[in-house]
N, C-alpha and C positions, 0 to 999 in steps of 0.2 A: 299451513301444512308443512312445511318443511322442518319448523322446529317440531312438529308432533313427532314424526317418522324421526328424527335424529333424537327425542327422547325415548322413544319406544326404542329404538334400537340401540341406544346407550345401556335402559335396564337390561334387555336383553340379555346381552353380552354378558354382564355382570352374571346374570343368575346363570346364563348356560355354561360358564367354566365352573359353577358349584356342582360339582356328578352326583354328591352325596351331601347333600344338607345338614347340617347339625341343626337339633331344635333353636338356635340362636340366629341360623341362618333363615329360619321359617319366620320368626316374627321378623327378621332384619327387610325379609320379600313382602310380610304384608305390609308393614311400615311404606316400604317405596309404592305400594301399591295406591296412596296417599298422594301422592305427590305425582300421581299421572294426571293432574287434572288440565283437561285443554279442549278445544274445541268441537274437537272431533265425536260426534254424538253418536256415530256407528261404527262397527268394525267388522272385517274380514281377516283371517289368517287361515295361513297354511301351512304348516312346519315339519320338516324334516332329519333325521339324524345324520350325524356324520361323523368323518373321523372311525368308522366302522368297517365291518364288511358280513354281507350274507350267508349264513351257513346252515348247517343240516340241523333243525331242532327239535326240540323232545316230545311236538304237538304234532310230528309228522310230516311240518312242512317248513320252507326257509323261515330263518329269522334274521334279523339285523343285531351280530352281536358288538358288543364294545363300544358303542355308539358315544363320544364323548361331550355331543354337546349339541342342540339341533338349531338352525339358521332358516330361517320364514324366508321363503319362495311368494313370487306371483302367479306360477303354474307347475304342472308336476305331470308327464306324462307317466302315468301308476306305473311302477317297475313289476314284471311277470312273476316277480317269487313275493309281491306282497300279498297278504291277506290279514286274516283275523288272529289279533293277538301276534304283531311279529316286529314291532316292538321299533317300527321304522319311522310312520307318520306319529307326530308329538298326537296324546288324544285319539289317534286310530283315521283322523280325517281332517276336514276342514270344518272351522267352526266360524260362531256369527254373532253380533252381539248388537245389541243398543243399550241405554243405560239402566234397562229394566227386565232384562232377560236376554240370556243366551242357549245358543242350539248351537249341536255339533251333527254329523252324517260320517256315519261309519263307513269310509273310503272301501269297500271291500264286497264280499258276497253278501253281505247281512244289507247293505245298503239301508239301513234303520237312520231315524232322525232323533235323539236324544235330547234332553232340556238340560240346560244348567241355568237354576234359581239362587237368583243373586239377591242379597242383601243390600247391597254396596249402589249405589247412580254411578259409578264409573268403571271406565276400562277393566276385565277380569282375562279376558282370554291372554292376555302375555305371559301370565305368570302361571298359568292353568297344566299343567303336566310336565311344569318343568324339574321336576325332584322324582319321577316318577311318574307309572303308567296308572297305580293304583290313588295316589293321594286325591285324584277328585272325588274319590266315591266318600270321602271324609266330611266329615262337616268343621268347616273353616270361618273365619272373620268374612268371607266375601262370598262364603254360600258353597255350594256341590252340585253334583249331579247328581239330578233329585230320580227321573222316568227309568224302569227298569222293563226297557225294548221286550228282553226274549224274544221269542222267532216271530215278533210280529216286527209292524214296520215303523213302529215309534209313533211317532205324532207328524202327520204327513206327509209321512214318507211315502215312497213310490214304488209297484212291481207289475205282477201283473196275473190275476186266475185264471189258472189254468186245472182244469177239473176241479176237486174241490180244495185246491192248497194253493198258495201264491207263489208264484217262482220268482226271487230272489233274483240277484245278480250271480250267480255261480258260471255262467257262460258269457263270458264277454270278450271279443278281441283284443278291442284295447280301453283305457279308460284316460279320458284325458280333463283335467280340472284348474278352475283358475282361481283367486280372489279378485276383489277390487272395491277401493275405498275410493267413495267423493261426498263432496261436501253434502248432499242431499241423502246417502244412502250407502249403502253398504252390498255389497251380492256375490255369491258362489255359482260357478258356473260351472257345471259338468259335459260332459259328450262320450256316450257310449257308444263304442264302434262294435256293431256286430254283439249284438245283444239275442241271445238265443233262448228262447221260453217254448217250451212243448215242440211243435213243428214250425214255429214261425221264427226268425231271424231277423233282426232291424237296430238302425240305429236311434236312439235319443238322444235328444240333448232336452238340460234344462240349465235354470236361471229360480235361484231361489235368492231372494232380495227384503232386506231388515232395513225399515224408516226408523228415521228421529224418534218417531212418537209412539206410544202404544206396543203392545208385545207380537204384534202376528208376523208372518213372514208371507211374502207371497211367490206363490210358487208357479212356472210354468213351465207344460210338458210338451217338446215338440219332436213326435215319433216320424221315421222319416217315410214307413209305411202303415196304412190301416190297420189294426189288429183290435180283436175282441178283447177285453179281460184289462186293458191299463186301468190300473186303480192307486186310489191311496186310500189314508184311514186311520186310525186312533184306536190305539190297542185295546186289549179288550183285559178288566179286570174283575175278580170275582165281588159280584155284590153290589156293583159299583152300574145303575140304570143308565141305559142311554136316553140324551133328551136329542128331540128335531122340531126342526121349524120348519116350512116353506115359506115364502114370499112369493111374490110375483115372477121375479126373476130368479132368483136365490134363495139358497138355503142353509142349515146349518147342521151339522151332530154335535154335540157335545157330553163330556160326562163330568162330576165334579163328585169328589169325596177324596178318601184314604189312598189313596194310590202312587203315593210316591216309596223312595226309600230310606224318606232321615226316619220316620218316626210312624208308630201305628196312629197316631194322632192326628198327620199333619196332612193337609188338604191341598188338593190340585186340581185347577179344570182345566179343559184341555178342548179346543174347537176347532169342527174342518169348516169353511165356506163354500161352497159349490153351485155352480151354474146350472141351474136345471136343465137348459138346454144341451147341455154340454155331457148330461151322464144319461146312463142306461139306467140303473136302479141303485138303490141303498141296499145293503145284508148283512146281517152276519156272517162272519167267517170263523173260521176257527179260533184265531189271539188277534182278529184285529175287527172294530165295526169298519165295514168296507162301505168306500164311494165309489163306484166303477163307471169308467166313463164310455162313451158312446166311439165307435171305432174310428177314426179320424187319423190324417195326417197333417192336419192343421194344428196350431196350438193351442192347449185347454189351460186353463188357469183357475186357480183356485186359493184359498188363503189357510195358513193355519196357525193357531196361538196356543199356550201354556201361560195360565194365570196362578202362580205361587202366594200363596196365603203369607209367606215372612219375606217376600221380596217388601221394600220401602214403600209405603203408601199402599200395600196389597190389597186383593177383592179377599173378603174375609167370610164370604157368607155364599150359598148355593144362589140365591136369589138376586144378590147383588152380580154376582157373575153373569146370570140368563140374564138380566135387565142389561150389564154390556153387550152381550151377543144381540140382543135384540137389536139395542140401539145402532149396532154396525151392519145388519140385516137391513136395515131401514135404509141407510146410506149404500148398500150395494143393491138394492132394488132400486132406488132413486138416479144411482151417477155410474155404478158398474161398478166404482172403486172403494175403496177404505182410503186409501193414503191421500 
């Protein structure tokens, strides 16, 4: 494991020193990716800019200006200045991946979860966003950001239904994030203190864990008090129908079709698995297919996944995607776990 950390740190140091990589540098970085062949099959990271300062930005909020490089950290008390497009956290939040797929969470008021589609079976997060905040939206040898979350919670994100809207995380006293990598899995833990929505203020602890096998992330939400409307879901796209199925103890909602940023023909499947006795209802929101949990102060657990057709040995049809979901649902009903 020490060799893995040293190798990643070495590669990151080389890349981080290049503030404005040239085309030659981009090719070199792509080649270096192939050298990160390790026994580490999952990875989570949190990376922040250094060497700059907070200034008044053009978007009406503070921005981190003139950062000269990024450094990876294990934990972060999110600065009060940080918000969307403030150029402080590399790719705007923590990321986690295995050899099939990557995810990231916007660690700001949006709090949506996005998907990195991967065309390779090696680690890519150490290289994402090192040359700027927008490069990962463009096609590259490793893949790209493939999901447009918009105003939604993305895939498996979380918020609270208040009236007819989803309250994200605009009013939070403090946010603390931590990443952890072990031999068996990688996780992102986030503690939100003083999350205010409607007339309620609670603390919320979350853990997002990815495993060596398959595409799914296990999510655990632990609210400090029982509140109605705590929810997750899948971003809605026009003309993409919702599939759903209930088992004895678990159920899923899913979408499949042309719902990526890549091209009009590119296909993606997304799903959320939830425990029936933890859920009040499944309904349609403005921007999301919603799963709304019952009021509780005990942890609730769900799984979410994306399946991109361009991944190595990826799922290529809706029928194959649904068959995969049905197999997972059967295992959940028997064992209460997928992993």
